[in-house]
py3Dmol code that shows the C-alpha trace and the ligand (Angstrom):
import py3Dmol

protein = """\
ATOM      1  CA  MET A   1       8.620   2.248 -37.509  1.00  0.00           C
ATOM      2  CA  THR A   2      10.628   4.608 -35.324  1.00  0.00           C
ATOM      3  CA  ARG A   3      13.799   3.856 -33.546  1.00  0.00           C
ATOM      4  CA  ILE A   4      13.095   4.558 -29.934  1.00  0.00           C
ATOM      5  CA  ALA A   5      15.267   4.488 -26.771  1.00  0.00           C
ATOM      6  CA  PHE A   6      13.312   3.765 -23.677  1.00  0.00           C
ATOM      7  CA  ILE A   7      14.980   4.622 -20.245  1.00  0.00           C
ATOM      8  CA  GLY A   8      13.225   3.336 -17.071  1.00  0.00           C
ATOM      9  CA  LEU A   9      11.416   0.056 -17.279  1.00  0.00           C
ATOM     10  CA  GLY A  10       9.605   0.035 -13.984  1.00  0.00           C
ATOM     11  CA  ASN A  11       5.906  -0.476 -13.149  1.00  0.00           C
ATOM     12  CA  MET A  12       4.958   2.049 -15.714  1.00  0.00           C
ATOM     13  CA  GLY A  13       7.861   2.120 -18.141  1.00  0.00           C
ATOM     14  CA  GLY A  14       7.947  -1.635 -18.603  1.00  0.00           C
ATOM     15  CA  PRO A  15       4.448  -1.981 -20.117  1.00  0.00           C
ATOM     16  CA  MET A  16       4.788   1.317 -21.931  1.00  0.00           C
ATOM     17  CA  ALA A  17       7.903   0.036 -23.737  1.00  0.00           C
ATOM     18  CA  ALA A  18       6.246  -3.219 -24.403  1.00  0.00           C
ATOM     19  CA  ASN A  19       3.278  -1.478 -26.171  1.00  0.00           C
ATOM     20  CA  LEU A  20       5.747   0.464 -28.309  1.00  0.00           C
ATOM     21  CA  ALA A  21       7.536  -2.779 -29.357  1.00  0.00           C
ATOM     22  CA  GLN A  22       4.107  -4.418 -30.037  1.00  0.00           C
ATOM     23  CA  ALA A  23       3.100  -1.487 -32.234  1.00  0.00           C
ATOM     24  CA  GLY A  24       6.039  -2.295 -34.449  1.00  0.00           C
ATOM     25  CA  HIS A  25       8.565   0.248 -33.253  1.00  0.00           C
ATOM     26  CA  ASP A  26      12.246  -0.693 -32.820  1.00  0.00           C
ATOM     27  CA  VAL A  27      12.751  -0.185 -29.042  1.00  0.00           C
ATOM     28  CA  GLN A  28      16.204  -0.233 -27.436  1.00  0.00           C
ATOM     29  CA  ALA A  29      15.571  -0.235 -23.717  1.00  0.00           C
ATOM     30  CA  PHE A  30      17.614   0.288 -20.540  1.00  0.00           C
ATOM     31  CA  ASP A  31      16.977   0.033 -16.839  1.00  0.00           C
ATOM     32  CA  LEU A  32      19.308  -0.331 -13.825  1.00  0.00           C
ATOM     33  CA  SER A  33      17.381  -3.396 -12.796  1.00  0.00           C
ATOM     34  CA  GLU A  34      18.196  -6.648 -14.517  1.00  0.00           C
ATOM     35  CA  THR A  35      14.755  -8.089 -13.816  1.00  0.00           C
ATOM     36  CA  ALA A  36      13.203  -5.079 -15.579  1.00  0.00           C
ATOM     37  CA  CYS A  37      15.488  -5.490 -18.521  1.00  0.00           C
ATOM     38  CA  ALA A  38      14.672  -9.265 -18.843  1.00  0.00           C
ATOM     39  CA  ALA A  39      10.945  -8.508 -18.900  1.00  0.00           C
ATOM     40  CA  ALA A  40      11.390  -5.905 -21.603  1.00  0.00           C
ATOM     41  CA  ARG A  41      13.433  -8.405 -23.703  1.00  0.00           C
ATOM     42  CA  ASP A  42      10.629 -10.867 -23.188  1.00  0.00           C
ATOM     43  CA  ALA A  43       8.188  -8.132 -24.463  1.00  0.00           C
ATOM     44  CA  GLY A  44      10.057  -7.698 -27.759  1.00  0.00           C
ATOM     45  CA  CYS A  45      12.436  -4.869 -26.904  1.00  0.00           C
ATOM     46  CA  ARG A  46      16.198  -4.988 -27.458  1.00  0.00           C
ATOM     47  CA  VAL A  47      17.957  -4.322 -24.211  1.00  0.00           C
ATOM     48  CA  ALA A  48      21.034  -2.099 -23.975  1.00  0.00           C
ATOM     49  CA  ASP A  49      23.852  -2.256 -21.390  1.00  0.00           C
ATOM     50  CA  SER A  50      23.713   1.485 -20.523  1.00  0.00           C
ATOM     51  CA  THR A  51      21.691   4.588 -21.206  1.00  0.00           C
ATOM     52  CA  ALA A  52      24.376   5.651 -23.661  1.00  0.00           C
ATOM     53  CA  GLN A  53      24.054   2.433 -25.675  1.00  0.00           C
ATOM     54  CA  ALA A  54      20.235   2.612 -25.532  1.00  0.00           C
ATOM     55  CA  VAL A  55      20.189   5.994 -27.436  1.00  0.00           C
ATOM     56  CA  GLU A  56      22.554   4.922 -30.222  1.00  0.00           C
ATOM     57  CA  ALA A  57      20.794   5.679 -33.560  1.00  0.00           C
ATOM     58  CA  ALA A  58      17.596   6.638 -31.630  1.00  0.00           C
ATOM     59  CA  GLU A  59      15.200   9.084 -33.359  1.00  0.00           C
ATOM     60  CA  VAL A  60      13.143   9.396 -30.258  1.00  0.00           C
ATOM     61  CA  VAL A  61      14.042   9.042 -26.536  1.00  0.00           C
ATOM     62  CA  VAL A  62      11.345   8.242 -23.907  1.00  0.00           C
ATOM     63  CA  SER A  63      12.069   8.310 -20.181  1.00  0.00           C
ATOM     64  CA  MET A  64       9.984   7.133 -17.247  1.00  0.00           C
ATOM     65  CA  LEU A  65      11.920   7.633 -14.127  1.00  0.00           C
ATOM     66  CA  PRO A  66      11.187   8.001 -10.439  1.00  0.00           C
ATOM     67  CA  SER A  67      12.320  11.506  -9.634  1.00  0.00           C
ATOM     68  CA  GLY A  68      13.647  14.897 -10.938  1.00  0.00           C
ATOM     69  CA  ALA A  69      17.055  14.238  -9.543  1.00  0.00           C
ATOM     70  CA  ILE A  70      17.329  11.031 -11.498  1.00  0.00           C
ATOM     71  CA  VAL A  71      16.039  12.774 -14.644  1.00  0.00           C
ATOM     72  CA  GLU A  72      18.674  15.425 -14.249  1.00  0.00           C
ATOM     73  CA  SER A  73      21.326  12.835 -13.710  1.00  0.00           C
ATOM     74  CA  VAL A  74      20.363  10.934 -16.816  1.00  0.00           C
ATOM     75  CA  TYR A  75      20.180  13.917 -19.079  1.00  0.00           C
ATOM     76  CA  LEU A  76      22.605  16.644 -17.789  1.00  0.00           C
ATOM     77  CA  GLY A  77      26.270  16.742 -17.255  1.00  0.00           C
ATOM     78  CA  ASP A  78      29.292  15.685 -19.269  1.00  0.00           C
ATOM     79  CA  ASP A  79      28.081  12.092 -19.189  1.00  0.00           C
ATOM     80  CA  GLY A  80      24.434  12.927 -19.721  1.00  0.00           C
ATOM     81  CA  LEU A  81      22.389  12.007 -22.720  1.00  0.00           C
ATOM     82  CA  LEU A  82      22.015  15.559 -24.014  1.00  0.00           C
ATOM     83  CA  ALA A  83      25.734  15.576 -24.712  1.00  0.00           C
ATOM     84  CA  ARG A  84      25.431  12.416 -26.911  1.00  0.00           C
ATOM     85  CA  LEU A  85      22.226  12.871 -28.857  1.00  0.00           C
ATOM     86  CA  PRO A  86      22.408  14.167 -32.469  1.00  0.00           C
ATOM     87  CA  GLU A  87      20.651  17.444 -33.257  1.00  0.00           C
ATOM     88  CA  ASN A  88      16.905  17.361 -33.650  1.00  0.00           C
ATOM     89  CA  THR A  89      16.427  14.188 -31.687  1.00  0.00           C
ATOM     90  CA  LEU A  90      12.958  14.287 -29.951  1.00  0.00           C
ATOM     91  CA  ILE A  91      12.993  13.615 -26.134  1.00  0.00           C
ATOM     92  CA  ILE A  92       9.817  12.743 -24.346  1.00  0.00           C
ATOM     93  CA  ASP A  93      10.067  12.636 -20.430  1.00  0.00           C
ATOM     94  CA  SER A  94       7.026  11.014 -18.982  1.00  0.00           C
ATOM     95  CA  SER A  95       8.293  10.974 -15.371  1.00  0.00           C
ATOM     96  CA  THR A  96       6.292  12.998 -12.849  1.00  0.00           C
ATOM     97  CA  ILE A  97       8.777  15.691 -11.670  1.00  0.00           C
ATOM     98  CA  ALA A  98       8.814  19.290 -10.679  1.00  0.00           C
ATOM     99  CA  ALA A  99       7.958  21.724 -13.508  1.00  0.00           C
ATOM    100  CA  ASP A 100      11.078  23.690 -12.746  1.00  0.00           C
ATOM    101  CA  THR A 101      13.255  20.789 -13.368  1.00  0.00           C
ATOM    102  CA  ALA A 102      11.411  19.793 -16.499  1.00  0.00           C
ATOM    103  CA  ARG A 103      11.957  23.336 -17.773  1.00  0.00           C
ATOM    104  CA  ARG A 104      15.672  23.366 -16.842  1.00  0.00           C
ATOM    105  CA  VAL A 105      16.323  20.111 -18.645  1.00  0.00           C
ATOM    106  CA  ALA A 106      14.177  21.122 -21.707  1.00  0.00           C
ATOM    107  CA  GLN A 107      16.071  24.422 -21.930  1.00  0.00           C
ATOM    108  CA  ALA A 108      19.462  22.572 -21.845  1.00  0.00           C
ATOM    109  CA  ALA A 109      18.135  20.228 -24.622  1.00  0.00           C
ATOM    110  CA  LYS A 110      17.140  23.299 -26.793  1.00  0.00           C
ATOM    111  CA  HIS A 111      20.609  24.709 -26.232  1.00  0.00           C
ATOM    112  CA  ARG A 112      22.045  21.688 -27.914  1.00  0.00           C
ATOM    113  CA  GLY A 113      19.587  21.768 -30.813  1.00  0.00           C
ATOM    114  CA  LEU A 114      17.393  18.959 -29.389  1.00  0.00           C
ATOM    115  CA  ARG A 115      13.604  18.897 -28.981  1.00  0.00           C
ATOM    116  CA  MET A 116      12.124  18.035 -25.578  1.00  0.00           C
ATOM    117  CA  ILE A 117       8.549  17.722 -24.154  1.00  0.00           C
ATOM    118  CA  ASP A 118       7.345  16.922 -20.668  1.00  0.00           C
ATOM    119  CA  ALA A 119       4.579  14.275 -20.958  1.00  0.00           C
ATOM    120  CA  PRO A 120       3.598  12.987 -17.478  1.00  0.00           C
ATOM    121  CA  VAL A 121       0.718  10.573 -17.544  1.00  0.00           C
ATOM    122  CA  SER A 122      -2.658  10.134 -15.938  1.00  0.00           C
ATOM    123  CA  GLY A 123      -3.687   6.459 -15.433  1.00  0.00           C
ATOM    124  CA  GLY A 124      -1.756   3.888 -13.390  1.00  0.00           C
ATOM    125  CA  VAL A 125      -0.182   0.525 -14.128  1.00  0.00           C
ATOM    126  CA  ALA A 126      -3.366  -1.043 -15.593  1.00  0.00           C
ATOM    127  CA  ALA A 127      -3.641   1.961 -18.122  1.00  0.00           C
ATOM    128  CA  ALA A 128       0.044   1.597 -18.960  1.00  0.00           C
ATOM    129  CA  ALA A 129      -0.520  -2.111 -19.756  1.00  0.00           C
ATOM    130  CA  ALA A 130      -3.709  -1.495 -21.678  1.00  0.00           C
ATOM    131  CA  GLY A 131      -2.189   1.360 -23.683  1.00  0.00           C
ATOM    132  CA  THR A 132      -4.884   3.752 -22.410  1.00  0.00           C
ATOM    133  CA  LEU A 133      -2.772   6.319 -20.711  1.00  0.00           C
ATOM    134  CA  THR A 134      -3.468  10.121 -20.872  1.00  0.00           C
ATOM    135  CA  PHE A 135      -0.358  12.187 -21.734  1.00  0.00           C
ATOM    136  CA  ILE A 136      -0.420  15.674 -20.330  1.00  0.00           C
ATOM    137  CA  CYS A 137       2.154  17.486 -22.392  1.00  0.00           C
ATOM    138  CA  GLY A 138       4.199  20.650 -22.105  1.00  0.00           C
ATOM    139  CA  GLY A 139       6.213  22.009 -25.015  1.00  0.00           C
ATOM    140  CA  SER A 140       5.728  23.514 -28.470  1.00  0.00           C
ATOM    141  CA  GLU A 141       2.771  22.419 -30.522  1.00  0.00           C
ATOM    142  CA  ALA A 142       5.147  21.217 -33.247  1.00  0.00           C
ATOM    143  CA  ASP A 143       7.206  19.004 -30.825  1.00  0.00           C
ATOM    144  CA  ILE A 144       4.050  17.567 -29.291  1.00  0.00           C
ATOM    145  CA  ASP A 145       2.594  16.843 -32.700  1.00  0.00           C
ATOM    146  CA  ALA A 146       5.786  15.103 -33.640  1.00  0.00           C
ATOM    147  CA  ALA A 147       5.442  12.965 -30.473  1.00  0.00           C
ATOM    148  CA  ARG A 148       1.922  11.965 -31.182  1.00  0.00           C
ATOM    149  CA  PRO A 149       2.608   8.783 -33.208  1.00  0.00           C
ATOM    150  CA  VAL A 150       4.863   7.499 -30.385  1.00  0.00           C
ATOM    151  CA  LEU A 151       2.494   8.548 -27.618  1.00  0.00           C
ATOM    152  CA  GLY A 152      -0.494   7.057 -29.499  1.00  0.00           C
ATOM    153  CA  ALA A 153       1.017   3.651 -29.190  1.00  0.00           C
ATOM    154  CA  MET A 154       1.008   3.973 -25.362  1.00  0.00           C
ATOM    155  CA  GLY A 155      -2.073   5.994 -24.691  1.00  0.00           C
ATOM    156  CA  LYS A 156      -5.532   7.187 -25.857  1.00  0.00           C
ATOM    157  CA  ASN A 157      -5.228  10.911 -25.106  1.00  0.00           C
ATOM    158  CA  VAL A 158      -2.562  13.417 -25.883  1.00  0.00           C
ATOM    159  CA  LEU A 159      -3.349  16.732 -24.360  1.00  0.00           C
ATOM    160  CA  ARG A 160      -1.237  19.966 -24.580  1.00  0.00           C
ATOM    161  CA  ALA A 161      -1.276  22.131 -21.362  1.00  0.00           C
ATOM    162  CA  GLY A 162       1.018  24.815 -22.618  1.00  0.00           C
ATOM    163  CA  ASP A 163       4.787  25.373 -22.935  1.00  0.00           C
ATOM    164  CA  SER A 164       7.572  23.451 -21.383  1.00  0.00           C
ATOM    165  CA  GLY A 165       6.809  22.510 -17.764  1.00  0.00           C
ATOM    166  CA  ALA A 166       3.023  23.053 -18.168  1.00  0.00           C
ATOM    167  CA  GLY A 167       2.325  19.393 -18.554  1.00  0.00           C
ATOM    168  CA  GLN A 168       3.849  18.793 -15.082  1.00  0.00           C
ATOM    169  CA  ILE A 169       1.829  21.637 -13.611  1.00  0.00           C
ATOM    170  CA  ALA A 170      -1.451  20.297 -15.179  1.00  0.00           C
ATOM    171  CA  LYS A 171      -0.645  16.749 -13.905  1.00  0.00           C
ATOM    172  CA  ILE A 172      -0.140  17.929 -10.300  1.00  0.00           C
ATOM    173  CA  CYS A 173      -3.232  20.117 -10.261  1.00  0.00           C
ATOM    174  CA  ASN A 174      -5.228  17.116 -11.433  1.00  0.00           C
ATOM    175  CA  ASN A 175      -3.663  14.841  -8.827  1.00  0.00           C
ATOM    176  CA  MET A 176      -4.208  17.491  -6.052  1.00  0.00           C
ATOM    177  CA  LEU A 177      -7.942  17.589  -6.980  1.00  0.00           C
ATOM    178  CA  LEU A 178      -8.105  13.818  -7.107  1.00  0.00           C
ATOM    179  CA  ALA A 179      -6.710  13.611  -3.618  1.00  0.00           C
ATOM    180  CA  VAL A 180      -9.085  16.197  -2.326  1.00  0.00           C
ATOM    181  CA  HIS A 181     -12.245  14.605  -3.738  1.00  0.00           C
ATOM    182  CA  MET A 182     -11.118  11.137  -2.671  1.00  0.00           C
ATOM    183  CA  ILE A 183     -10.650  12.264   0.873  1.00  0.00           C
ATOM    184  CA  GLY A 184     -14.002  14.154   0.796  1.00  0.00           C
ATOM    185  CA  THR A 185     -15.713  11.024  -0.506  1.00  0.00           C
ATOM    186  CA  ALA A 186     -14.161   8.855   2.176  1.00  0.00           C
ATOM    187  CA  GLU A 187     -15.173  11.328   4.813  1.00  0.00           C
ATOM    188  CA  ALA A 188     -18.823  11.479   3.711  1.00  0.00           C
ATOM    189  CA  LEU A 189     -19.076   7.687   3.465  1.00  0.00           C
ATOM    190  CA  ALA A 190     -17.596   7.366   7.013  1.00  0.00           C
ATOM    191  CA  LEU A 191     -20.051   9.960   8.483  1.00  0.00           C
ATOM    192  CA  GLY A 192     -22.967   8.293   6.810  1.00  0.00           C
ATOM    193  CA  GLU A 193     -21.991   4.998   8.144  1.00  0.00           C
ATOM    194  CA  THR A 194     -21.658   6.085  11.742  1.00  0.00           C
ATOM    195  CA  HIS A 195     -25.313   7.123  11.473  1.00  0.00           C
ATOM    196  CA  GLY A 196     -26.314   3.755  10.107  1.00  0.00           C
ATOM    197  CA  VAL A 197     -26.576   4.654   6.436  1.00  0.00           C
ATOM    198  CA  ASP A 198     -25.268   1.838   4.227  1.00  0.00           C
ATOM    199  CA  PRO A 199     -22.173   3.042   2.212  1.00  0.00           C
ATOM    200  CA  SER A 200     -23.585   1.436  -0.934  1.00  0.00           C
ATOM    201  CA  VAL A 201     -26.834   3.217  -0.564  1.00  0.00           C
ATOM    202  CA  LEU A 202     -25.201   6.546   0.291  1.00  0.00           C
ATOM    203  CA  SER A 203     -22.909   6.117  -2.768  1.00  0.00           C
ATOM    204  CA  GLU A 204     -25.949   5.763  -4.972  1.00  0.00           C
ATOM    205  CA  ILE A 205     -27.604   8.758  -3.510  1.00  0.00           C
ATOM    206  CA  MET A 206     -24.494  11.026  -3.877  1.00  0.00           C
ATOM    207  CA  LEU A 207     -23.964   9.690  -7.391  1.00  0.00           C
ATOM    208  CA  ALA A 208     -27.476  10.991  -8.245  1.00  0.00           C
ATOM    209  CA  SER A 209     -26.909  14.172  -6.366  1.00  0.00           C
ATOM    210  CA  SER A 210     -24.484  17.088  -6.371  1.00  0.00           C
ATOM    211  CA  GLY A 211     -21.710  15.214  -4.541  1.00  0.00           C
ATOM    212  CA  ARG A 212     -21.074  13.163  -7.642  1.00  0.00           C
ATOM    213  CA  ASN A 213     -17.431  12.775  -8.531  1.00  0.00           C
ATOM    214  CA  TRP A 214     -14.867  10.565 -10.201  1.00  0.00           C
ATOM    215  CA  SER A 215     -13.990   8.662  -6.929  1.00  0.00           C
ATOM    216  CA  LEU A 216     -17.656   7.763  -6.479  1.00  0.00           C
ATOM    217  CA  GLU A 217     -18.151   6.888 -10.173  1.00  0.00           C
ATOM    218  CA  VAL A 218     -15.259   4.499 -10.679  1.00  0.00           C
ATOM    219  CA  TYR A 219     -13.118   4.203  -7.608  1.00  0.00           C
ATOM    220  CA  ASN A 220     -15.275   3.950  -4.533  1.00  0.00           C
ATOM    221  CA  PRO A 221     -13.044   3.825  -1.454  1.00  0.00           C
ATOM    222  CA  TRP A 222     -15.384   1.749   0.792  1.00  0.00           C
ATOM    223  CA  PRO A 223     -14.618  -2.002   0.562  1.00  0.00           C
ATOM    224  CA  GLY A 224     -17.312  -3.961  -1.109  1.00  0.00           C
ATOM    225  CA  VAL A 225     -19.222  -1.143  -2.671  1.00  0.00           C
ATOM    226  CA  MET A 226     -17.591  -1.479  -6.091  1.00  0.00           C
ATOM    227  CA  GLU A 227     -16.432  -4.946  -7.052  1.00  0.00           C
ATOM    228  CA  ASN A 228     -13.418  -4.008  -9.154  1.00  0.00           C
ATOM    229  CA  ALA A 229     -12.195  -1.039  -7.231  1.00  0.00           C
ATOM    230  CA  PRO A 230      -8.905  -1.477  -5.213  1.00  0.00           C
ATOM    231  CA  ALA A 231     -11.016  -0.986  -2.037  1.00  0.00           C
ATOM    232  CA  SER A 232     -12.577  -4.440  -2.659  1.00  0.00           C
ATOM    233  CA  LYS A 233      -9.201  -6.044  -3.266  1.00  0.00           C
ATOM    234  CA  GLY A 234      -7.529  -5.165   0.026  1.00  0.00           C
ATOM    235  CA  TYR A 235      -6.420  -1.842  -1.441  1.00  0.00           C
ATOM    236  CA  GLN A 236      -3.908  -3.687  -3.655  1.00  0.00           C
ATOM    237  CA  GLY A 237      -2.945  -2.520  -7.099  1.00  0.00           C
ATOM    238  CA  GLY A 238      -4.002   0.929  -8.382  1.00  0.00           C
ATOM    239  CA  PHE A 239      -2.128   4.120  -7.439  1.00  0.00           C
ATOM    240  CA  MET A 240       0.019   3.949  -4.360  1.00  0.00           C
ATOM    241  CA  VAL A 241      -0.166   6.213  -1.296  1.00  0.00           C
ATOM    242  CA  ASP A 242       3.602   6.904  -1.666  1.00  0.00           C
ATOM    243  CA  LEU A 243       3.115   8.233  -5.226  1.00  0.00           C
ATOM    244  CA  MET A 244       0.059  10.404  -4.190  1.00  0.00           C
ATOM    245  CA  HIS A 245       2.132  11.853  -1.383  1.00  0.00           C
ATOM    246  CA  LYS A 246       4.978  12.571  -3.798  1.00  0.00           C
ATOM    247  CA  ASP A 247       2.577  14.346  -6.266  1.00  0.00           C
ATOM    248  CA  LEU A 248       1.037  16.415  -3.417  1.00  0.00           C
ATOM    249  CA  GLY A 249       4.532  17.431  -2.374  1.00  0.00           C
ATOM    250  CA  LEU A 250       5.243  18.660  -5.951  1.00  0.00           C
ATOM    251  CA  ALA A 251       1.869  20.575  -5.910  1.00  0.00           C
ATOM    252  CA  LEU A 252       2.761  22.236  -2.673  1.00  0.00           C
ATOM    253  CA  ASP A 253       6.261  23.180  -3.819  1.00  0.00           C
ATOM    254  CA  ALA A 254       4.777  24.693  -7.009  1.00  0.00           C
ATOM    255  CA  ALA A 255       2.232  26.649  -4.827  1.00  0.00           C
ATOM    256  CA  GLN A 256       4.963  27.864  -2.639  1.00  0.00           C
ATOM    257  CA  HIS A 257       7.117  28.937  -5.612  1.00  0.00           C
ATOM    258  CA  GLU A 258       4.354  31.284  -6.746  1.00  0.00           C
ATOM    259  CA  GLY A 259       3.004  32.258  -3.366  1.00  0.00           C
ATOM    260  CA  ALA A 260      -0.326  30.516  -4.159  1.00  0.00           C
ATOM    261  CA  SER A 261      -2.631  29.325  -1.491  1.00  0.00           C
ATOM    262  CA  THR A 262      -3.683  25.628  -1.670  1.00  0.00           C
ATOM    263  CA  PRO A 263      -5.227  24.838   1.738  1.00  0.00           C
ATOM    264  CA  MET A 264      -7.107  21.668   0.678  1.00  0.00           C
ATOM    265  CA  GLY A 265      -4.015  20.353  -1.110  1.00  0.00           C
ATOM    266  CA  ALA A 266      -1.888  21.001   2.119  1.00  0.00           C
ATOM    267  CA  LEU A 267      -4.442  19.247   4.261  1.00  0.00           C
ATOM    268  CA  ALA A 268      -4.578  16.298   1.794  1.00  0.00           C
ATOM    269  CA  ARG A 269      -0.780  16.004   1.814  1.00  0.00           C
ATOM    270  CA  SER A 270      -0.851  16.049   5.625  1.00  0.00           C
ATOM    271  CA  LEU A 271      -3.456  13.207   5.804  1.00  0.00           C
ATOM    272  CA  TYR A 272      -1.553  11.102   3.296  1.00  0.00           C
ATOM    273  CA  ALA A 273       1.656  11.744   5.335  1.00  0.00           C
ATOM    274  CA  LEU A 274      -0.135  10.441   8.361  1.00  0.00           C
ATOM    275  CA  HIS A 275      -1.457   7.376   6.524  1.00  0.00           C
ATOM    276  CA  ARG A 276       2.040   6.647   5.189  1.00  0.00           C
ATOM    277  CA  GLN A 277       3.620   6.928   8.601  1.00  0.00           C
ATOM    278  CA  ALA A 278       1.089   4.340   9.771  1.00  0.00           C
ATOM    279  CA  GLY A 279       2.753   1.950   7.226  1.00  0.00           C
ATOM    280  CA  HIS A 280       0.280   2.123   4.340  1.00  0.00           C
ATOM    281  CA  GLY A 281       2.615   3.722   1.672  1.00  0.00           C
ATOM    282  CA  ARG A 282       2.234   0.878  -0.741  1.00  0.00           C
ATOM    283  CA  LEU A 283      -1.531   0.542  -0.510  1.00  0.00           C
ATOM    284  CA  ASP A 284      -3.794   2.234  -3.114  1.00  0.00           C
ATOM    285  CA  PHE A 285      -4.478   5.827  -2.307  1.00  0.00           C
ATOM    286  CA  SER A 286      -8.277   5.122  -1.715  1.00  0.00           C
ATOM    287  CA  SER A 287      -7.136   3.346   1.463  1.00  0.00           C
ATOM    288  CA  ILE A 288      -7.287   6.758   3.110  1.00  0.00           C
ATOM    289  CA  GLN A 289     -10.782   5.506   3.813  1.00  0.00           C
ATOM    290  CA  SER A 290      -9.362   3.359   6.763  1.00  0.00           C
ATOM    291  CA  LEU A 291      -7.739   6.495   8.402  1.00  0.00           C
ATOM    292  CA  LEU A 292     -11.010   8.442   8.179  1.00  0.00           C
ATOM    293  CA  ARG A 293     -13.172   5.568   9.235  1.00  0.00           C
ATOM    294  CA  ALA A 294     -11.028   4.896  12.308  1.00  0.00           C
ATOM    295  CA  GLN A 295     -11.101   8.538  13.319  1.00  0.00           C
ATOM    296  CA  THR A 296     -14.860   8.751  12.893  1.00  0.00           C
ATOM    297  CA  ASP A 297     -15.338   5.587  14.986  1.00  0.00           C
ATOM    298  CA  ALA A 298     -13.062   6.783  17.838  1.00  0.00           C
TER     299      ALA A 298
END
"""
ligand_1 = """\
44
LIG
P 9.260 2.414 -10.638
O 10.043 2.745 -9.494
O 8.452 1.139 -10.720
O 10.143 2.475 -11.950
C 11.285 3.378 -12.134
C 12.397 2.564 -12.898
O 13.373 3.476 -13.233
C 12.919 1.530 -12.054
O 12.815 0.281 -12.732
C 14.396 1.898 -11.791
O 15.297 0.794 -11.792
C 14.591 2.735 -13.068
N 15.789 3.703 -12.905
C 16.033 4.517 -11.883
N 17.188 5.167 -12.192
C 17.556 4.796 -13.415
C 18.643 5.215 -14.271
N 19.553 6.127 -13.904
N 18.718 4.642 -15.489
C 17.787 3.693 -15.902
N 16.806 3.302 -15.145
C 16.645 3.916 -13.886
O 8.251 3.659 -10.805
P 6.959 3.802 -11.770
O 5.772 3.426 -10.867
O 7.140 3.060 -13.031
O 6.837 5.332 -11.955
C 7.697 6.063 -12.838
C 7.191 7.481 -12.991
O 5.773 7.575 -13.390
C 7.343 8.316 -11.688
O 7.736 9.552 -11.967
C 5.838 8.233 -11.143
O 5.554 9.351 -10.294
C 5.043 8.216 -12.418
N 3.725 7.697 -12.373
C 3.484 6.475 -11.751
C 2.221 5.931 -11.749
C 1.910 4.611 -11.115
O 0.747 4.272 -10.939
N 2.916 3.770 -10.853
C 1.147 6.625 -12.328
C 1.363 7.849 -12.970
C 2.641 8.439 -12.941
"""
view = py3Dmol.view(width=600, height=400)
view.addModel(protein, "pdb")
view.setStyle({"model": 0}, {"cartoon": {"style": "trace"}})
view.addModel(ligand_1, "xyz")
view.setStyle({"model": 1}, {"stick": {}})
view.zoomTo()
view.show()
């Protein structure tokens, strides 16, 4: 049993904290939202009145927050958590944020004798609830190994990408590729359909051919082709367009930082921006199919 402070009990953090409590850890949790705190209490966590109270006596701190600015506000500054934690505390930040920000906060933590890793996740709300997330980690091997027992209660894979910040880079590379093959899959299905080829038949053919990819295998974007995919449930649930758009923005910022060329990622971001502007930000990201289908039909 480890004493764990958990900060940020939203769509992802809520079920992650619940899994830690269910695994027998002593979880002291905090979120600005009272509803999120109440759900965590029901799931077996102790609820604190503030971030400062949540980390009292904690051996490990886990955070799952919306943005880099919020991660910085929670950890840095005179009132930040880094100023409160005893030496050697292990901090695991699972938020998806810029690698630069992750490195800056980890550096500040190291300066105070604390250990910190970035551990963004692959897998959405369903994987968070099922405890099957993949953690994509950046930090020293020793710190990531120390985090494994805690991460293992929330996920099935713990992968090390490299040093501090590398977890964030690997995560956005993966999501950039995911966006590109989802859009490519949607485009191919729409083209086939305009020529009278049934999307289910075309999906089977591409699955048996060189176009095979994860979107076709488990997440077909055409409604009705795959019973359990978000496309067959009105694009509800799954991974929101808003979050994909955010991750593609992080990928493009990272590319610009190093002068790297990511033309497919840039186009993907632009298409998701268009889709968001049309009011679909809260739909699953495979709903990009509707944008491509409408354009092909026009
Ligand atoms: P969310 O908006 O549902 O949850 C964030 C929570 O943080 C909210 O409950 C909010 O009240 C809380 N919060 C904000 N500021 C706080 C503060 N100062 N102190 C305490 N709590 C605070 O977001 P989410 O979907 O849970 O995503 C969290 C992170 O996980 C994001 O970085 C996101 O990019 C990443 N992520 C999300 C998914 C997904 O499918 N939802 C998948 C992979 C990664």
